[in-house]
Backbone and ligand atoms as CSV (ligand in chain L), in Angstrom:
chain,resi,resn,atom,element,x,y,z
A,1,UNK,N,N,0.851,-1.208,-0.020
A,1,UNK,CA,C,-0.013,0.000,-0.018
A,1,UNK,C,C,0.839,1.272,-0.011
A,2,UNK,N,N,0.392,2.265,-0.665
A,2,UNK,CA,C,1.061,3.524,-0.685
A,2,UNK,C,C,0.568,4.456,0.419
A,3,UNK,N,N,1.422,5.142,1.049
A,3,UNK,CA,C,0.963,6.105,2.101
A,3,UNK,C,C,0.630,7.441,1.542
A,4,UNK,N,N,-0.121,8.231,2.297
A,4,UNK,CA,C,-0.456,9.580,1.818
A,4,UNK,C,C,0.783,10.366,1.642
A,5,UNK,N,N,1.771,10.166,2.480
A,5,UNK,CA,C,2.985,10.867,2.355
A,5,UNK,C,C,3.702,10.622,0.960
A,6,UNK,N,N,3.619,9.333,0.628
A,6,UNK,CA,C,4.246,9.034,-0.719
A,6,UNK,C,C,3.433,9.663,-1.862
A,7,UNK,N,N,2.109,9.654,-1.752
A,7,UNK,CA,C,1.318,10.306,-2.786
A,7,UNK,C,C,1.615,11.779,-2.926
A,8,UNK,N,N,1.811,12.316,-1.754
A,8,UNK,CA,C,2.193,13.750,-1.704
A,8,UNK,C,C,3.523,14.042,-2.281
A,9,UNK,N,N,4.531,13.206,-1.835
A,9,UNK,CA,C,5.893,13.411,-2.346
A,9,UNK,C,C,6.007,13.193,-3.843
A,10,UNK,N,N,5.301,12.172,-4.333
A,10,UNK,CA,C,5.303,11.958,-5.738
A,10,UNK,C,C,4.641,13.092,-6.545
A,11,UNK,N,N,3.497,13.496,-6.024
A,11,UNK,CA,C,2.776,14.670,-6.634
A,11,UNK,C,C,3.674,15.887,-6.779
A,12,UNK,N,N,4.477,16.135,-5.765
A,12,UNK,CA,C,5.321,17.300,-5.764
A,12,UNK,C,C,6.425,17.182,-6.869
A,13,UNK,N,N,6.897,15.966,-7.069
A,13,UNK,CA,C,8.021,15.769,-7.895
A,13,UNK,C,C,7.668,15.409,-9.303
A,14,UNK,N,N,6.435,14.987,-9.485
A,14,UNK,CA,C,6.103,14.327,-10.756
A,14,UNK,C,C,6.012,15.323,-11.920
A,15,UNK,N,N,6.650,15.027,-13.080
A,15,UNK,CA,C,6.598,15.859,-14.243
A,15,UNK,C,C,5.237,15.803,-14.892
A,16,UNK,N,N,4.454,14.794,-14.593
A,16,UNK,CA,C,3.154,14.653,-15.266
A,16,UNK,C,C,1.992,15.157,-14.465
A,17,UNK,N,N,2.282,15.676,-13.324
A,17,UNK,CA,C,1.212,16.112,-12.377
A,17,UNK,C,C,0.373,17.259,-12.995
A,18,UNK,N,N,-0.875,17.064,-12.982
A,18,UNK,CA,C,-1.840,18.144,-13.387
A,18,UNK,C,C,-2.944,18.199,-12.363
A,19,UNK,N,N,-3.113,19.308,-11.722
A,19,UNK,CA,C,-4.102,19.495,-10.741
A,19,UNK,C,C,-5.511,19.284,-11.291
A,20,UNK,N,N,-6.258,18.457,-10.631
A,20,UNK,CA,C,-7.630,18.175,-11.020
A,20,UNK,C,C,-8.605,19.027,-10.217
A,21,UNK,N,N,-9.108,20.058,-10.813
A,21,UNK,CA,C,-10.021,20.980,-10.094
A,21,UNK,C,C,-11.309,20.337,-9.716
A,22,UNK,N,N,-11.717,19.362,-10.468
A,22,UNK,CA,C,-13.075,18.778,-10.308
A,22,UNK,C,C,-13.128,17.830,-9.147
A,23,UNK,N,N,-12.107,17.065,-8.870
A,23,UNK,CA,C,-12.209,15.963,-7.888
A,23,UNK,C,C,-12.350,16.466,-6.457
A,24,UNK,N,N,-11.412,17.417,-6.123
A,24,UNK,CA,C,-11.461,17.934,-4.783
A,24,UNK,C,C,-11.727,19.413,-4.793
A,25,UNK,N,N,-12.713,19.884,-4.060
A,25,UNK,CA,C,-12.974,21.302,-3.950
A,25,UNK,C,C,-11.928,21.859,-3.021
A,26,UNK,N,N,-11.703,23.138,-3.124
A,26,UNK,CA,C,-10.768,23.804,-2.243
A,26,UNK,C,C,-11.211,23.668,-0.817
A,27,UNK,N,N,-12.516,23.507,-0.634
A,27,UNK,CA,C,-13.072,23.482,0.731
A,27,UNK,C,C,-12.582,22.226,1.494
A,28,UNK,N,N,-12.213,21.202,0.787
A,28,UNK,CA,C,-11.775,19.984,1.478
A,28,UNK,C,C,-10.324,20.161,1.980
A,29,UNK,N,N,-9.614,21.185,1.577
A,29,UNK,CA,C,-8.288,21.418,2.045
A,29,UNK,C,C,-8.288,22.407,3.213
A,30,UNK,N,N,-7.678,22.009,4.278
A,30,UNK,CA,C,-7.673,22.887,5.458
A,30,UNK,C,C,-7.055,24.279,5.166
A,31,UNK,N,N,-5.965,24.277,4.381
A,31,UNK,CA,C,-5.304,25.494,4.132
A,31,UNK,C,C,-5.915,26.319,3.013
A,32,UNK,N,N,-6.735,25.622,2.186
A,32,UNK,CA,C,-7.311,26.267,0.986
A,32,UNK,C,C,-6.334,26.325,-0.110
A,33,UNK,N,N,-5.138,25.681,0.045
A,33,UNK,CA,C,-4.139,25.670,-1.046
A,33,UNK,C,C,-4.237,24.458,-1.779
A,34,UNK,N,N,-3.808,24.477,-3.041
A,34,UNK,CA,C,-3.699,23.296,-3.834
A,34,UNK,C,C,-2.580,22.420,-3.271
A,35,UNK,N,N,-2.890,21.229,-2.890
A,35,UNK,CA,C,-1.859,20.354,-2.388
A,35,UNK,C,C,-1.493,19.309,-3.512
A,36,UNK,N,N,-0.227,19.393,-3.884
A,36,UNK,CA,C,0.205,18.506,-4.937
A,36,UNK,C,C,0.268,17.064,-4.327
A,37,UNK,N,N,-0.447,16.216,-4.923
A,37,UNK,CA,C,-0.467,14.802,-4.514
A,37,UNK,C,C,-1.134,14.008,-5.666
A,38,UNK,N,N,-0.749,12.763,-5.760
A,38,UNK,CA,C,-1.417,11.963,-6.811
A,38,UNK,C,C,-2.976,12.041,-6.690
A,39,UNK,N,N,-3.397,12.124,-5.474
A,39,UNK,CA,C,-4.863,12.157,-5.221
A,39,UNK,C,C,-5.575,13.380,-5.861
A,40,UNK,N,N,-4.845,14.425,-6.108
A,40,UNK,CA,C,-5.394,15.562,-6.731
A,40,UNK,C,C,-4.940,15.740,-8.227
A,41,UNK,N,N,-4.353,14.722,-8.775
A,41,UNK,CA,C,-3.912,14.761,-10.090
A,41,UNK,C,C,-4.936,14.115,-11.075
A,42,UNK,N,N,-5.026,14.687,-12.288
A,42,UNK,CA,C,-6.027,14.086,-13.225
A,42,UNK,C,C,-5.662,12.728,-13.681
A,43,UNK,N,N,-4.437,12.323,-13.493
A,43,UNK,CA,C,-3.997,11.002,-13.965
A,43,UNK,C,C,-4.228,9.890,-12.888
A,44,UNK,N,N,-4.663,10.287,-11.727
A,44,UNK,CA,C,-4.886,9.303,-10.658
A,44,UNK,C,C,-6.239,8.722,-10.800
A,45,UNK,N,N,-6.315,7.391,-11.067
A,45,UNK,CA,C,-7.613,6.754,-11.336
A,45,UNK,C,C,-7.656,5.487,-10.495
A,46,UNK,N,N,-8.675,5.332,-9.665
A,46,UNK,CA,C,-8.896,4.081,-8.914
A,46,UNK,C,C,-7.656,3.609,-8.172
A,47,UNK,N,N,-6.954,4.551,-7.600
A,47,UNK,CA,C,-5.804,4.119,-6.774
A,47,UNK,C,C,-4.547,3.929,-7.563
A,48,UNK,N,N,-4.464,4.240,-8.819
A,48,UNK,CA,C,-3.197,4.155,-9.494
A,48,UNK,C,C,-3.064,5.154,-10.600
A,49,UNK,N,N,-1.858,5.395,-11.054
A,49,UNK,CA,C,-1.571,6.389,-12.000
A,49,UNK,C,C,-1.914,5.845,-13.393
A,50,UNK,N,N,-2.722,6.559,-14.175
A,50,UNK,CA,C,-3.111,5.915,-15.463
A,50,UNK,C,C,-2.094,6.193,-16.586
A,51,UNK,N,N,-1.043,6.870,-16.270
A,51,UNK,CA,C,0.015,6.997,-17.258
A,51,UNK,C,C,1.367,6.342,-16.725
A,52,UNK,N,N,1.167,5.582,-15.692
A,52,UNK,CA,C,2.306,4.795,-15.153
A,52,UNK,C,C,3.499,5.579,-14.737
A,53,UNK,N,N,3.340,6.725,-14.219
A,53,UNK,CA,C,4.476,7.525,-13.797
A,53,UNK,C,C,4.840,7.316,-12.295
A,54,UNK,N,N,3.854,6.781,-11.598
A,54,UNK,CA,C,3.976,6.704,-10.131
A,54,UNK,C,C,5.258,5.918,-9.680
A,55,UNK,N,N,5.376,4.745,-10.221
A,55,UNK,CA,C,6.512,3.848,-9.808
A,55,UNK,C,C,7.811,4.544,-10.194
A,56,UNK,N,N,7.851,5.134,-11.307
A,56,UNK,CA,C,9.052,5.783,-11.786
A,56,UNK,C,C,9.452,6.936,-10.908
A,57,UNK,N,N,8.519,7.757,-10.562
A,57,UNK,CA,C,8.781,8.948,-9.698
A,57,UNK,C,C,9.159,8.453,-8.333
A,58,UNK,N,N,8.512,7.506,-7.828
A,58,UNK,CA,C,8.764,6.973,-6.492
A,58,UNK,C,C,10.147,6.363,-6.416
A,59,UNK,N,N,10.600,5.700,-7.443
A,59,UNK,CA,C,11.949,5.135,-7.490
A,59,UNK,C,C,12.973,6.264,-7.493
A,60,UNK,N,N,12.668,7.271,-8.242
A,60,UNK,CA,C,13.581,8.433,-8.327
A,60,UNK,C,C,13.704,9.111,-6.990
A,61,UNK,N,N,12.574,9.181,-6.234
A,61,UNK,CA,C,12.545,9.786,-4.932
A,61,UNK,C,C,13.428,9.033,-3.887
A,62,UNK,N,N,13.352,7.693,-4.044
A,62,UNK,CA,C,14.083,6.845,-3.139
A,62,UNK,C,C,15.619,7.039,-3.303
A,63,UNK,N,N,15.970,7.396,-4.447
A,63,UNK,CA,C,17.381,7.502,-4.721
A,63,UNK,C,C,18.073,8.801,-4.365
A,64,UNK,N,N,17.194,9.741,-3.930
A,64,UNK,CA,C,17.746,11.035,-3.591
A,64,UNK,C,C,18.111,11.122,-2.177
L,1,LIG,S1,S,-1.068,10.317,-10.736
L,1,LIG,FE1,FE,0.670,9.818,-12.042
L,1,LIG,S2,S,0.944,11.713,-13.255
L,1,LIG,FE2,FE,-0.288,12.269,-11.458
L,1,LIG,S3,S,1.147,12.965,-9.943
L,1,LIG,FE3,FE,0.769,10.826,-9.568
L,1,LIG,S4,S,2.381,9.720,-10.674
L,1,LIG,FE4,FE,2.307,11.806,-11.452
């Protein structure tokens, strides 16, 4: 299982990240800011990345 922290870290680093305005309203964010995370990315579908960038970005993160 992937943790929220990993989703967040990957979202921040991912070259393919595109904020999905429709999925989460700003109201759901405590700060009102856009939080980069796979969960707020248009490519995140049913718990996985639909363009297969997740594993790649996660691997890159582990190496830094
Ligand atoms: S869902 Fe995919 S494209 Fe979007 S931030 Fe995560 S890994 Fe990147």
